[in-house]
RORO-725536 format. One record per residue (C-alpha): x, y, z; residue in three letters; residue number from 1. Coordinates in steps of 0.05 Angstrom, whole numbers. Layout:
N
    east   north      up  code  pos
       X       Y       Z   ala  NUM
...
END
This chain:
305
    east   north      up  code  pos
      29    -667    -218   met    1
      38    -707    -273   ala    2
     101    -698    -316   ala    3
      58    -670    -371   ser    4
      24    -614    -329   ala    5
      96    -594    -307   trp    6
     119    -591    -380   ala    7
      59    -548    -396   ala    8
      72    -500    -338   leu    9
     148    -494    -360   ala   10
     117    -474    -428   leu   11
      73    -423    -401   met   12
     122    -388    -356   ile   13
     171    -387    -415   cys   14
     124    -353    -462   val   15
      87    -307    -404   ala   16
      73    -232    -412   cys   17
     100    -195    -357   arg   18
      68    -151    -309   gly   19
      33    -145    -239   val   20
     -38    -134    -222   trp   21
     -57    -123    -144   ala   22
    -118     -97    -105   ser   23
     -77     -44     -66   gly   24
      -4     -12     -57   gly   25
      52     -31     -99   gly   26
     113      -7    -128   ala   27
     122      64    -144   ser   28
     161     110    -195   gly   29
     183      88    -258   ser   30
     220      25    -236   gln   31
     234     -27    -292   val   32
     261     -92    -259   ala   33
     315    -133    -284   glu   34
     267    -186    -312   asn   35
     230    -133    -359   gly   36
     169    -119    -311   ile   37
     151     -43    -318   asn   38
     129      -4    -254   trp   39
     115      62    -291   glu   40
      39      63    -275   asp   41
      34      50    -202   ala   42
     -43      54    -196   ala   43
     -40      -6    -244   ala   44
     -18     -47    -184   leu   45
     -77     -23    -146   gln   46
    -134     -67    -166   arg   47
    -176    -116    -131   gln   48
    -171    -190    -144   leu   49
    -222    -246    -143   leu   50
    -244    -312    -174   ile   51
    -255    -321    -250   ala   52
    -283    -390    -281   asp   53
    -291    -418    -210   gly   54
    -350    -458    -194   arg   55
    -406    -444    -138   asp   56
    -385    -467     -65   ala   57
    -423    -515     -30   pro   58
    -456    -463       9   cys   59
    -532    -456      20   glu   60
    -545    -526      45   met   61
    -473    -548      81   thr   62
    -437    -478      94   arg   63
    -376    -514      74   arg   64
    -334    -446      79   phe   65
    -366    -413     142   pro   66
    -292    -375     154   tyr   67
    -300    -338      91   met   68
    -314    -262      99   ala   69
    -330    -204      55   ser   70
    -299    -134      77   leu   71
    -343     -75      61   arg   72
    -319      -4      46   asn   73
    -352      57      69   ala   74
    -407      56      10   asn   75
    -423     -18      34   gly   76
    -395     -49     -23   thr   77
    -352    -113     -20   his   78
    -283     -99     -32   ala   79
    -240    -148      -3   cys   80
    -241    -222      24   gly   81
    -215    -242      88   ala   82
    -216    -302     127   val   83
    -236    -317     201   leu   84
    -174    -349     243   val   85
    -203    -339     311   asp   86
    -271    -325     341   ser   87
    -251    -255     345   leu   88
    -196    -242     294   trp   89
    -199    -244     209   leu   90
    -133    -245     168   val   91
    -134    -205     101   thr   92
     -83    -171      59   ala   93
     -49    -112      87   ala   94
     -64     -73      25   his   95
    -137     -85      39   cys   96
    -135     -39      95   val   97
     -76       5      80   asp   98
    -102      78      85   pro   99
     -56      93      27   gln  100
     -82      39     -19   ala  101
    -126      61     -75   arg  102
    -178      11     -60   asn  103
    -176       3      13   thr  104
    -238     -13      58   val  105
    -205      28     117   gly  106
    -180       8     176   arg  107
    -250      -8     213   thr  108
    -294     -41     158   pro  109
    -352     -77     167   val  110
    -345    -161     151   ala  111
    -398    -207     130   val  112
    -375    -272     156   ile  113
    -405    -337     126   gly  114
    -453    -310      74   ala  115
    -466    -346       4   cys  116
    -491    -285     -34   gln  117
    -467    -212     -23   leu  118
    -535    -186     -44   glu  119
    -567    -219       9   asp  120
    -514    -217      66   ala  121
    -553    -178     111   glu  122
    -621    -220     106   asn  123
    -588    -285     110   asp  124
    -594    -319     178   asp  125
    -532    -358     176   glu  126
    -487    -296     163   ala  127
    -460    -252     211   glu  128
    -450    -177     204   val  129
    -397    -150     245   val  130
    -359     -83     251   gln  131
    -281     -83     256   val  132
    -261     -54     321   glu  133
    -187     -47     295   thr  134
    -138     -74     238   ser  135
     -60     -86     251   ile  136
     -18     -90     191   met  137
      46    -130     195   his  138
     100     -85     218   pro  139
     144    -108     160   met  140
      92     -87     106   tyr  141
     114     -26      69   thr  142
      59      -9      22   gly  143
      99     -39     -36   asp  144
      67    -111     -48   leu  145
     138    -138     -75   leu  146
     168    -128     -12   asn  147
     119    -177      18   gly  148
      93    -185      88   tyr  149
      22    -164      58   asp  150
     -20    -190     117   val  151
     -62    -157     166   ala  152
     -99    -180     228   leu  153
    -171    -156     240   leu  154
    -201    -153     305   lys  155
    -277    -160     314   leu  156
    -321    -118     356   ser  157
    -360    -180     376   glu  158
    -338    -258     376   ala  159
    -361    -299     312   ser  160
    -398    -364     326   glu  161
    -371    -388     260   lys  162
    -322    -448     249   ser  163
    -254    -428     227   phe  164
    -193    -465     193   pro  165
    -125    -481     226   val  166
     -59    -436     213   leu  167
      -7    -473     177   pro  168
      63    -494     223   glu  169
     118    -449     213   lys  170
     153    -498     177   asp  171
      93    -518     131   asp  172
     114    -543      68   asp  173
      58    -520      20   thr  174
      81    -561     -37   leu  175
      56    -623      -8   ser  176
     -11    -593      -2   ser  177
     -74    -623     -32   glu  178
    -149    -602     -51   asn  179
    -129    -531     -59   leu  180
    -180    -485     -59   val  181
    -182    -404     -73   val  182
    -248    -373     -48   leu  183
    -279    -306     -68   gly  184
    -335    -265     -99   trp  185
    -331    -228    -164   gly  186
    -321    -210    -243   gln  187
    -323    -265    -289   gln  188
    -295    -274    -356   arg  189
    -358    -238    -387   asp  190
    -347    -183    -342   gly  191
    -405    -198    -293   thr  192
    -398    -199    -224   met  193
    -413    -267    -188   ala  194
    -459    -253    -123   asp  195
    -454    -323    -100   phe  196
    -387    -343     -71   leu  197
    -345    -371    -118   gln  198
    -289    -429    -110   met  199
    -226    -444    -158   ala  200
    -211    -516    -134   asp  201
    -168    -527    -196   glu  202
    -110    -501    -169   val  203
     -32    -516    -162   asp  204
      25    -491    -118   ile  205
      86    -474    -169   ile  206
     150    -494    -135   pro  207
     197    -430    -113   pro  208
     247    -453    -165   val  209
     198    -438    -226   leu  210
     165    -381    -192   cys  211
     230    -345    -180   thr  212
     262    -358    -253   ser  213
     280    -297    -295   ser  214
     222    -327    -347   asp  215
     166    -311    -287   ser  216
     166    -267    -222   trp  217
     240    -271    -214   gly  218
     274    -238    -160   ser  219
     212    -210    -135   phe  220
     185    -274    -100   ile  221
     211    -289     -28   asp  222
     189    -367     -17   pro  223
     193    -352      50   asp  224
     139    -300      52   gln  225
     101    -316     -13   met  226
      62    -373     -50   ile  227
      57    -377    -119   cys  228
      -8    -416    -152   ala  229
     -44    -421    -210   met  230
    -100    -460    -243   gly  231
     -91    -507    -302   phe  232
    -167    -504    -324   gln  233
    -182    -431    -330   gly  234
    -192    -414    -261   gln  235
    -159    -349    -234   asp  236
    -165    -290    -193   val  237
    -191    -227    -217   cys  238
    -218    -155    -199   thr  239
    -248    -159    -135   gly  240
    -223    -206     -78   asp  241
    -150    -189     -58   gly  242
    -146    -221      17   gly  243
    -179    -277       0   gly  244
    -163    -345      31   pro  245
    -120    -401      -9   leu  246
    -141    -465      31   val  247
    -114    -536      38   ser  248
    -190    -565      48   ala  249
    -202    -629      81   phe  250
    -230    -674      29   ala  251
    -250    -744      51   pro  252
    -236    -792      -3   glu  253
    -219    -724     -52   gly  254
    -293    -702     -42   val  255
    -282    -627     -13   ile  256
    -358    -616       1   glu  257
    -348    -677      52   asp  258
    -297    -639      87   gly  259
    -308    -605     154   val  260
    -283    -531     166   pro  261
    -245    -538     229   val  262
    -191    -590     192   val  263
    -182    -540     133   asp  264
    -112    -505     134   ile  265
    -113    -430     110   val  266
     -46    -424      69   leu  267
     -41    -353      49   gly  268
     -83    -295      22   val  269
     -86    -263     -47   val  270
     -34    -209     -56   ser  271
     -21    -193    -129   phe  272
     -28    -226    -200   ala  273
     -12    -200    -271   glu  274
     -31    -131    -294   ala  275
     -73    -116    -357   asp  276
     -98    -186    -369   lys  277
    -166    -205    -377   ala  278
    -202    -247    -319   cys  279
    -175    -323    -331   gly  280
    -124    -304    -384   glu  281
     -64    -292    -334   gln  282
       5    -328    -355   lys  283
      39    -315    -291   leu  284
      17    -348    -224   pro  285
     -20    -307    -173   thr  286
      16    -287    -115   val  287
      -6    -304     -41   phe  288
      26    -278      22   ala  289
      44    -342      58   arg  290
      14    -350     127   leu  291
      68    -398     151   ser  292
     119    -343     141   gly  293
      81    -297     192   val  294
      48    -347     237   arg  295
      92    -321     299   glu  296
      72    -253     292   trp  297
      -6    -272     282   ile  298
      -9    -317     342   val  299
      26    -264     387   ser  300
     -13    -210     365   thr  301
     -79    -242     379   met  302
     -57    -266     445   ala  303
     -35    -200     463   thr  304
     -86    -152     439   arg  305
END
């Protein structure tokens, strides 16, 4: 990133309004942190997230991201995102399937994999509609998103035929990642819902030294378990897609559309962001659960279950 962009980022963090916005779980009680974040209303943490000011993902012709999944609640409504990481397994945020979370999809939601449009998913020959057999939340997940480990594995009742990205290595240096993409469906700045799969591709990872500063998220951020990222072109997450993936997309000559899914690396899943901010107007970075930090658990769980 150019020096001018980092200067702009530092200024944005210094003047940021503080607060958290999440799709489930969160701190409880009337805790007020040392950096001024107020948690009096736990329900404010229990919101869903998705892409604002993104653009249509290359989908109908190329199915560039066939591993993207929509998790449906008991009413059949899209409530969270997820990402295929094996023919039998999805990864999402733990708060999406936590029975105690406000907007949970439950432990065994229906997953729609590889769809372009939410409303046409069941009639889309390229989309798979699969029942989740079981969900396994990370054993260190407490229901408080600030404690990290907001990750869950979902085992499918039948194998998917879709291509899927690779997991990052345990010591993966996400700061060196390029061609970052966040995927999701949902509400835009004008309040309407985007039926077509959206991608935010003007996203940068924020170094821990900035994201853990007292003017940003402060001590709530554990760099070993969390990734901070934000868009500098107004792109952001908003109501509708917690659990959606942050991907380092394979992009030959910088063109994401020309990449292939099996070379993509899924770095994290959406965990939380600022509360009480309009879509696309957040000042603090979005926080993702870092998959390199739980890679060993993911691999061992898939192998033994």
